[in-house]
Legacy VTK file of the C-alpha trace (Angstrom):
# vtk DataFile Version 3.0
C-alpha trace
ASCII
DATASET POLYDATA
POINTS 583 float
0.025 0.072 0.266
2.631 2.233 0.948
4.616 1.668 -2.767
1.168 2.389 -4.208
0.704 5.646 -2.293
4.837 6.535 -3.051
4.234 5.806 -6.865
1.076 7.747 -7.071
2.662 10.945 -5.055
5.434 10.540 -7.726
3.226 10.276 -10.688
1.564 13.404 -9.538
5.428 15.520 -9.259
6.257 14.129 -12.708
2.485 15.749 -13.813
3.128 18.865 -12.528
6.464 19.334 -13.569
5.747 18.471 -17.186
3.179 20.997 -17.250
5.499 23.702 -16.042
7.701 22.775 -18.543
4.986 22.569 -21.483
3.604 26.639 -19.589
6.679 27.145 -20.456
7.103 26.210 -24.021
3.718 27.541 -24.896
4.954 30.612 -23.122
8.124 30.945 -25.349
5.694 29.875 -28.628
3.117 32.991 -27.857
1.515 33.567 -31.294
1.193 36.957 -30.150
5.056 37.507 -29.429
5.976 35.708 -32.095
3.633 37.875 -34.625
4.006 41.036 -36.681
2.923 43.101 -33.908
4.977 41.347 -31.608
9.050 40.906 -30.645
9.741 38.982 -33.947
8.406 41.896 -35.386
7.658 45.711 -34.456
7.473 44.913 -30.801
3.908 47.151 -30.524
2.683 44.080 -28.416
4.731 45.442 -24.851
2.692 48.919 -25.120
-0.333 47.822 -24.790
0.932 46.315 -21.352
2.044 47.977 -18.187
3.249 50.373 -17.707
2.658 51.566 -20.908
-1.014 50.751 -21.678
-0.958 52.478 -25.108
-3.641 50.832 -27.969
-4.390 54.070 -29.683
-7.083 54.918 -27.402
-8.856 57.703 -28.714
-6.703 58.599 -31.623
-8.497 58.736 -34.789
-6.975 57.053 -37.733
-7.785 56.363 -41.696
-7.963 54.025 -44.540
-8.565 54.789 -48.400
-8.698 51.631 -50.955
-10.745 50.575 -53.793
-13.092 48.935 -51.351
-13.771 49.231 -47.448
-14.203 46.887 -44.496
-16.953 45.857 -43.365
-18.648 47.788 -40.666
-20.894 45.470 -37.628
-24.641 46.758 -37.867
-24.394 47.737 -41.230
-22.862 45.109 -43.712
-23.978 41.128 -43.519
-20.229 39.627 -44.481
-19.623 40.772 -41.137
-22.349 39.947 -38.839
-20.616 37.459 -37.305
-17.649 39.043 -36.789
-16.932 41.143 -33.849
-13.395 40.970 -34.069
-13.120 44.789 -34.257
-14.886 47.939 -34.159
-14.847 50.152 -37.369
-15.347 53.493 -35.898
-17.461 55.055 -39.851
-17.345 53.856 -43.084
-17.950 55.659 -46.548
-18.022 55.449 -49.257
-15.926 58.188 -51.499
-17.282 61.520 -49.365
-20.483 59.855 -48.548
-22.736 57.750 -46.473
-21.713 53.783 -47.500
-23.663 51.492 -49.979
-25.049 48.820 -47.553
-23.237 45.727 -48.203
-21.669 47.363 -51.153
-18.139 47.524 -52.082
-16.877 45.593 -48.388
-13.828 44.029 -49.920
-11.765 41.531 -48.480
-7.877 43.040 -48.759
-9.327 45.650 -46.794
-10.934 44.097 -43.704
-7.472 42.251 -44.205
-5.361 45.677 -43.830
-8.267 47.176 -40.853
-7.213 44.202 -38.735
-3.660 44.651 -38.493
-4.353 48.149 -37.254
-7.216 47.624 -34.624
-8.245 44.036 -34.403
-9.317 42.907 -30.868
-9.106 39.310 -31.434
-7.214 37.268 -28.712
-5.153 35.807 -31.013
-4.846 38.455 -33.516
-4.333 41.639 -31.639
-3.830 44.732 -34.073
-1.231 47.359 -33.185
-3.665 49.932 -31.738
-6.866 47.810 -30.588
-7.894 51.217 -29.554
-7.912 53.736 -32.203
-10.915 55.168 -34.129
-10.651 53.682 -37.964
-12.064 55.677 -40.279
-12.364 54.462 -44.015
-13.675 55.084 -46.950
-14.182 53.085 -50.404
-12.731 55.139 -53.393
-14.638 52.552 -56.246
-13.736 51.802 -59.286
-14.271 54.435 -61.761
-14.316 53.425 -65.699
-11.718 56.052 -66.543
-9.025 56.641 -63.979
-9.680 57.149 -60.300
-7.346 59.510 -59.191
-9.883 62.119 -58.866
-11.646 60.074 -56.715
-9.360 58.493 -54.410
-8.236 62.425 -53.713
-11.763 62.794 -52.857
-12.118 59.841 -50.492
-8.698 60.461 -48.757
-9.785 64.265 -48.365
-13.283 63.046 -46.674
-11.136 61.002 -44.390
-8.871 63.643 -43.688
-11.804 65.997 -42.452
-13.503 63.187 -40.221
-13.541 63.417 -35.830
-13.884 67.253 -36.308
-10.494 67.385 -38.550
-8.459 65.062 -36.469
-7.282 62.209 -38.147
-3.698 62.070 -37.460
-2.371 59.204 -39.895
-3.766 57.852 -42.923
-3.429 54.381 -44.927
-3.223 53.521 -48.676
-2.499 49.957 -49.178
-3.492 50.602 -52.899
-2.210 52.692 -55.744
-2.811 53.241 -59.374
-0.873 51.842 -62.007
1.214 54.226 -63.926
-0.077 53.064 -67.646
-3.630 54.613 -66.193
-2.625 57.791 -65.410
-3.697 60.102 -68.111
-0.832 62.653 -68.467
1.054 62.679 -71.811
4.091 59.563 -71.204
4.018 59.649 -67.479
6.819 59.661 -65.135
6.904 59.188 -61.181
8.002 62.644 -60.308
5.923 63.398 -58.310
3.117 65.423 -60.498
0.372 62.668 -60.854
-2.945 63.874 -59.233
-3.192 61.542 -56.604
0.530 61.934 -55.310
0.164 65.834 -55.170
-2.931 65.221 -53.476
-1.135 63.295 -50.635
1.518 65.648 -50.597
-0.929 68.271 -50.394
-3.282 67.230 -47.671
-0.381 65.949 -45.708
0.327 69.711 -45.124
-2.954 71.494 -45.269
-4.954 68.550 -42.915
-1.778 67.698 -40.945
-2.313 63.886 -41.784
0.891 61.102 -42.096
0.043 59.099 -45.297
1.247 55.966 -45.040
1.844 54.734 -48.505
1.983 50.678 -49.430
5.543 50.762 -51.791
5.415 49.625 -55.400
5.268 45.332 -55.948
4.710 43.481 -58.607
5.489 43.904 -61.882
3.848 46.951 -63.163
2.928 48.007 -59.987
0.600 50.116 -58.308
3.447 53.038 -58.213
0.938 56.210 -57.799
1.053 57.220 -55.290
4.695 56.219 -54.130
6.635 59.121 -55.843
5.293 61.251 -52.659
7.528 63.544 -50.627
5.395 64.256 -47.455
4.374 60.964 -46.369
6.075 57.651 -45.869
6.289 54.990 -48.194
6.877 51.156 -46.675
8.874 48.026 -48.293
8.231 44.787 -46.724
10.371 42.157 -44.880
10.207 38.550 -44.202
11.278 36.032 -41.358
14.826 35.099 -41.357
15.676 33.054 -38.615
12.767 33.421 -36.863
12.574 37.205 -36.810
11.324 40.015 -39.743
14.289 41.595 -40.985
15.122 40.438 -44.798
14.176 42.577 -47.414
11.423 40.336 -49.393
12.396 39.583 -53.181
8.729 40.905 -53.924
9.452 44.627 -53.391
10.208 46.502 -56.641
10.463 50.168 -56.808
13.947 50.288 -56.757
16.365 49.640 -59.928
18.764 46.571 -58.263
19.022 44.767 -61.331
17.307 46.365 -63.827
19.643 49.660 -64.229
17.738 52.726 -65.651
15.030 50.615 -67.504
12.706 50.963 -65.179
13.835 54.573 -63.777
10.370 56.444 -63.307
7.705 53.330 -64.240
8.775 51.370 -60.994
11.188 53.866 -59.264
11.243 57.780 -59.108
12.748 59.771 -61.428
16.106 60.627 -60.821
18.392 59.933 -57.560
15.175 60.765 -55.527
14.777 57.438 -53.149
11.583 56.319 -52.824
10.831 53.684 -49.477
10.943 55.661 -46.448
11.220 52.697 -44.152
10.301 48.388 -43.899
7.880 46.424 -42.247
6.596 43.314 -41.631
4.825 41.857 -44.437
5.344 38.491 -45.211
2.683 35.710 -44.407
1.000 37.952 -42.369
-2.010 37.080 -40.148
-5.129 38.847 -40.617
-9.003 38.526 -39.630
-10.878 38.014 -42.450
-14.435 39.180 -43.260
-16.266 36.012 -41.546
-13.785 36.311 -38.585
-11.745 33.603 -39.571
-7.344 34.264 -39.702
-6.068 33.958 -42.813
-2.456 34.889 -43.879
-1.349 37.003 -46.771
2.359 38.750 -48.060
3.201 42.196 -49.353
3.526 45.829 -48.980
-0.195 45.758 -48.500
-0.145 44.841 -44.741
3.117 46.399 -43.856
1.996 49.686 -44.470
-1.084 49.285 -41.798
2.001 48.533 -38.823
3.554 52.077 -39.410
-0.129 53.888 -39.538
-1.212 52.043 -36.140
1.987 52.594 -34.760
1.254 56.189 -35.190
-1.545 55.948 -33.209
0.283 54.456 -30.079
2.648 57.386 -30.243
0.031 60.117 -30.475
-1.743 58.654 -27.526
1.026 59.209 -25.427
1.475 62.863 -27.156
-1.764 63.369 -26.349
-1.359 61.988 -22.586
1.633 63.823 -21.643
0.158 67.284 -23.278
-3.052 66.366 -20.852
-0.491 66.828 -17.788
1.642 69.473 -19.695
-1.243 72.110 -19.911
-3.155 71.344 -17.202
-0.010 72.003 -14.711
0.928 75.420 -17.368
-1.575 76.691 -19.429
-0.734 77.045 -22.874
1.826 74.190 -23.081
5.853 74.355 -22.411
8.504 72.329 -23.420
9.248 69.391 -24.252
4.888 68.502 -24.072
3.467 71.209 -27.053
0.890 70.524 -29.909
4.316 70.265 -32.347
3.582 66.401 -30.989
0.668 66.086 -32.966
2.555 67.677 -36.572
2.649 65.198 -39.354
6.115 65.572 -39.862
7.560 64.999 -36.240
5.737 61.759 -36.792
7.561 60.822 -39.810
10.933 62.312 -38.360
10.179 59.899 -35.203
9.164 57.056 -37.380
12.360 57.163 -39.721
14.815 57.691 -37.304
13.730 54.916 -34.614
14.472 51.811 -36.885
16.479 48.918 -36.653
19.707 48.907 -38.973
22.214 46.887 -36.943
22.011 44.950 -33.891
23.621 46.113 -30.994
25.338 43.475 -28.815
24.862 44.799 -25.435
27.229 48.143 -25.391
24.681 50.405 -26.450
27.218 51.829 -29.225
24.396 50.456 -32.064
21.999 52.471 -30.171
20.132 49.283 -28.849
18.953 48.379 -31.939
17.290 44.789 -32.195
18.173 43.192 -35.137
20.305 43.996 -38.628
18.160 44.466 -41.238
19.740 42.708 -44.428
18.463 43.810 -48.495
17.945 41.322 -51.231
21.472 40.783 -51.560
22.098 40.164 -47.697
24.030 43.739 -46.999
23.136 45.693 -43.673
22.313 49.165 -44.443
25.496 50.108 -43.163
27.249 48.519 -46.371
24.967 50.591 -48.536
25.964 53.361 -50.612
23.671 55.785 -48.139
25.855 54.639 -45.552
28.687 55.840 -47.465
27.431 58.553 -49.868
26.541 62.084 -47.800
24.226 62.954 -50.942
22.247 59.677 -50.178
19.924 60.195 -47.325
18.237 56.584 -47.941
18.739 53.196 -48.377
17.000 51.909 -52.117
15.166 48.812 -50.260
15.050 49.878 -46.975
15.025 53.687 -46.374
16.083 54.119 -42.600
15.244 50.429 -41.756
12.625 48.519 -40.038
9.853 49.875 -38.185
10.416 49.234 -34.312
7.266 50.696 -32.130
8.967 50.288 -28.936
12.062 52.033 -30.010
9.558 54.784 -31.781
8.338 55.085 -28.637
11.573 55.642 -26.853
12.621 57.921 -29.690
9.045 59.978 -28.764
8.690 60.404 -25.444
11.618 62.367 -24.476
9.730 65.852 -25.812
10.768 68.163 -27.864
13.882 69.652 -27.558
14.691 73.876 -28.184
17.939 74.684 -29.827
18.086 77.388 -27.722
19.895 75.413 -25.016
21.852 72.616 -24.859
20.105 68.641 -25.250
19.482 65.772 -24.305
20.589 62.566 -26.105
17.346 61.546 -27.481
14.669 64.104 -28.294
13.247 65.661 -31.260
11.891 69.052 -32.200
9.750 71.126 -34.421
10.748 74.217 -35.595
11.636 76.785 -39.030
14.819 78.333 -40.881
14.472 81.005 -43.403
16.382 82.406 -46.215
15.753 86.143 -45.740
17.916 85.872 -42.308
21.251 84.458 -44.414
24.239 84.915 -42.412
22.795 85.329 -38.943
23.667 83.071 -36.063
21.117 80.773 -35.010
22.033 80.622 -31.367
20.038 82.371 -29.029
17.479 83.454 -31.904
14.158 84.161 -31.011
12.681 82.808 -34.304
9.812 80.267 -33.883
7.863 77.901 -36.341
4.149 77.551 -37.308
1.650 77.426 -39.699
1.512 80.040 -42.980
-2.076 80.533 -44.724
-1.897 76.872 -46.211
-2.696 76.191 -41.930
-5.806 77.856 -41.678
-7.408 74.447 -42.061
-5.989 72.716 -39.409
-7.607 71.813 -36.165
-3.948 72.576 -35.107
-2.100 75.667 -33.229
1.444 75.283 -33.291
2.355 76.152 -29.311
5.543 77.650 -31.069
3.636 80.230 -33.240
4.848 81.787 -36.116
7.169 84.838 -34.931
5.925 88.351 -35.695
7.085 89.693 -39.067
9.590 91.874 -37.330
10.932 88.944 -35.730
14.217 87.068 -37.638
14.186 83.582 -37.988
17.913 81.988 -38.759
19.263 80.721 -41.902
20.187 77.676 -39.682
19.556 76.047 -36.154
22.409 74.408 -33.813
20.965 71.269 -31.587
24.027 71.172 -29.253
24.198 68.074 -27.329
24.634 68.266 -23.181
26.714 65.649 -22.777
30.254 64.251 -24.721
29.221 61.340 -27.103
31.331 58.034 -26.562
34.077 57.353 -29.115
32.840 54.338 -31.718
28.794 54.999 -30.919
26.349 55.699 -33.510
24.568 58.993 -33.726
21.280 58.986 -35.976
19.836 62.192 -36.888
16.757 62.435 -39.142
15.332 66.065 -40.820
11.951 65.964 -42.534
9.860 68.980 -44.357
7.444 69.588 -46.775
6.964 69.412 -50.368
4.602 72.979 -51.222
1.564 71.590 -53.491
-1.236 73.967 -53.964
-4.722 73.586 -54.773
-5.779 75.013 -57.819
-9.378 76.141 -56.147
-11.744 76.998 -58.820
-14.741 77.480 -56.673
-12.456 79.006 -53.607
-14.646 76.575 -50.445
-10.559 75.798 -49.618
-11.822 71.708 -50.575
-10.692 69.676 -53.559
-13.608 69.303 -55.999
-13.936 66.567 -58.856
-11.939 68.769 -61.889
-9.921 70.538 -60.188
-6.358 70.417 -59.801
-2.877 70.901 -58.032
0.373 73.216 -58.718
3.586 71.875 -57.147
5.649 74.818 -55.925
8.717 72.883 -55.775
10.678 71.568 -52.520
13.443 74.035 -50.431
16.718 72.484 -49.885
17.781 71.974 -46.431
20.454 69.989 -45.186
21.876 68.437 -41.909
25.231 68.291 -40.634
26.935 66.606 -37.672
29.419 69.134 -35.878
31.991 69.418 -33.330
30.451 71.601 -30.832
33.066 74.127 -30.711
33.005 74.574 -34.958
31.275 77.020 -36.832
32.085 76.110 -40.351
29.910 73.301 -41.824
33.575 72.644 -44.378
34.751 71.045 -40.679
31.758 69.048 -39.903
32.440 65.715 -39.490
29.784 64.131 -41.401
26.705 65.458 -43.147
23.219 64.579 -45.354
23.229 66.864 -48.152
20.801 65.510 -50.922
19.743 67.513 -53.248
16.406 66.157 -54.388
14.735 64.234 -51.322
12.223 66.289 -48.766
14.366 63.419 -45.996
17.848 64.404 -44.927
19.295 61.247 -42.828
22.765 60.712 -40.600
23.669 57.451 -39.496
27.340 57.640 -38.022
30.033 56.617 -36.206
31.782 58.890 -34.067
35.141 59.180 -34.688
36.009 60.532 -30.831
34.439 61.163 -27.668
33.670 64.398 -27.417
31.225 67.187 -27.567
29.029 67.680 -30.643
26.081 69.150 -32.304
23.530 68.672 -35.139
22.951 71.906 -37.137
20.483 72.245 -39.785
20.626 74.772 -42.742
18.407 76.119 -45.063
20.623 75.708 -48.230
18.289 76.617 -51.439
15.088 78.627 -51.506
12.795 77.338 -53.688
9.288 78.434 -53.137
8.648 80.153 -49.631
11.647 82.115 -47.471
10.591 80.430 -44.174
10.713 76.571 -44.161
9.384 74.970 -40.899
10.893 71.286 -40.147
11.071 68.447 -38.280
13.860 66.957 -36.542
14.877 63.176 -34.820
18.123 62.420 -33.185
19.537 59.899 -30.934
23.004 59.573 -29.368
24.999 57.979 -26.906
26.602 59.970 -24.296
29.964 58.948 -22.862
28.771 58.873 -19.379
26.141 55.943 -20.138
28.039 53.369 -21.877
LINES 1 584
583 0 1 2 3 4 5 6 7 8 9 10 11 12 13 14 15 16 17 18 19 20 21 22 23 24 25 26 27 28 29 30 31 32 33 34 35 36 37 38 39 40 41 42 43 44 45 46 47 48 49 50 51 52 53 54 55 56 57 58 59 60 61 62 63 64 65 66 67 68 69 70 71 72 73 74 75 76 77 78 79 80 81 82 83 84 85 86 87 88 89 90 91 92 93 94 95 96 97 98 99 100 101 102 103 104 105 106 107 108 109 110 111 112 113 114 115 116 117 118 119 120 121 122 123 124 125 126 127 128 129 130 131 132 133 134 135 136 137 138 139 140 141 142 143 144 145 146 147 148 149 150 151 152 153 154 155 156 157 158 159 160 161 162 163 164 165 166 167 168 169 170 171 172 173 174 175 176 177 178 179 180 181 182 183 184 185 186 187 188 189 190 191 192 193 194 195 196 197 198 199 200 201 202 203 204 205 206 207 208 209 210 211 212 213 214 215 216 217 218 219 220 221 222 223 224 225 226 227 228 229 230 231 232 233 234 235 236 237 238 239 240 241 242 243 244 245 246 247 248 249 250 251 252 253 254 255 256 257 258 259 260 261 262 263 264 265 266 267 268 269 270 271 272 273 274 275 276 277 278 279 280 281 282 283 284 285 286 287 288 289 290 291 292 293 294 295 296 297 298 299 300 301 302 303 304 305 306 307 308 309 310 311 312 313 314 315 316 317 318 319 320 321 322 323 324 325 326 327 328 329 330 331 332 333 334 335 336 337 338 339 340 341 342 343 344 345 346 347 348 349 350 351 352 353 354 355 356 357 358 359 360 361 362 363 364 365 366 367 368 369 370 371 372 373 374 375 376 377 378 379 380 381 382 383 384 385 386 387 388 389 390 391 392 393 394 395 396 397 398 399 400 401 402 403 404 405 406 407 408 409 410 411 412 413 414 415 416 417 418 419 420 421 422 423 424 425 426 427 428 429 430 431 432 433 434 435 436 437 438 439 440 441 442 443 444 445 446 447 448 449 450 451 452 453 454 455 456 457 458 459 460 461 462 463 464 465 466 467 468 469 470 471 472 473 474 475 476 477 478 479 480 481 482 483 484 485 486 487 488 489 490 491 492 493 494 495 496 497 498 499 500 501 502 503 504 505 506 507 508 509 510 511 512 513 514 515 516 517 518 519 520 521 522 523 524 525 526 527 528 529 530 531 532 533 534 535 536 537 538 539 540 541 542 543 544 545 546 547 548 549 550 551 552 553 554 555 556 557 558 559 560 561 562 563 564 565 566 567 568 569 570 571 572 573 574 575 576 577 578 579 580 581 582
């Protein structure tokens, strides 16, 4: 009897140990952690939990496609699917047609952003999603697509922070004679105009597949997204299906699958191969493409904006009018773009912090890293042709954004961002101690935002350059990452003067002012002595990723180099460095 009791107890102990082991195995294989939204991908799930609690709550984001996702209570196709709650759906700029234009692709894309399903949690399940179906007119559809985008941008009281484009137009459908990807297609100009006027970050699926949907991937003011596939369990290799770069094809595709001239198209990459999504009937399915990479970026903006609004409530309640480091500039689309681009993963940090604590090395189609590309070696090339600045990392984006806004008028911390202005009218002035502040021009009159740093009075000079002096010396052999972004000036040719795009209207391209970015020793004042720079003549982004040669104090300089349109140019900048004392 005693022997039987002993064996019985031993069996229970064994089963207990086995259950513990199995529990660890299950935890290690947690599908959320291994998903594109988890640690294997953009590491956004971490932000959903304590101490962050960021789900995009009350933040409005948008979606424009040919079709739309289904809305519960309106469309039969989703009658049994309550995994996600769409805030509102439209057909172009009007109410939706019930059970019409509902599309599986649009449903999949929406689920990556806002799904609350236990088995497939979206990046920002608490966000408010507004979606419009542009439809498929018999002629080319860019005017209707622009109308749809404008309508979404004006939802939520005009407070929509980012809009996802997981669709596009083939260049062969563009009505211009001999059309090229030169930024002048109507939908491309519409995106650049709306980004500036409605203060919306446009996230556009990069060109993919022969012939592609290349319009509006030639935009300036949004972010174009290419997609990565898994390598050794992590999303970190550019997928072969991406197009939009001339690798192996020479100049034969220039202006057709890639931008005209040296201007780079891709801003960053995100997971897009075999991505889990929720279908119309509520089941899970997998698919691949840039269409499914872009919504990772759009929804990450919602997480950051929720954090920014939370900080604004605290800051503004204590000090009326909001003071640095948190002002309404945190809602600027240029700030979001700079933060997302500057916080990407490029090369894995080995625990020293020298590589800015990046989590993985991202490889292009030919297994080359960012530091093996022309973008790392050539000051005139800010973006890697296949991966832009690197791969989206939502948690690193939070780390980049959370230190807040810092003025160049006093030393700045190792990580931060700013929104400000420079002017060609102030050529030769020193920026240190200047009082000029950025803000909107006439084009911002319809925006729901007012910059906390108001447009300077006419008598107040805006300097021609700004210096951001880092308060602590930087560690030798550590990397510096800095991103500068600003807008191309596209204006609406408003025939009926209602301040809105209407069918039959067009846009006017007034070009891109040229700003440059320099990394300098703190005591130097001549840009010819800079240790590195980003001086593209064609891009609306400058990006520095450079290894510090000597422990010393450094500064970042923004220079208004050449004027093409307005004399004053607003910009956003984000920086990430490693102080010597933190090694």
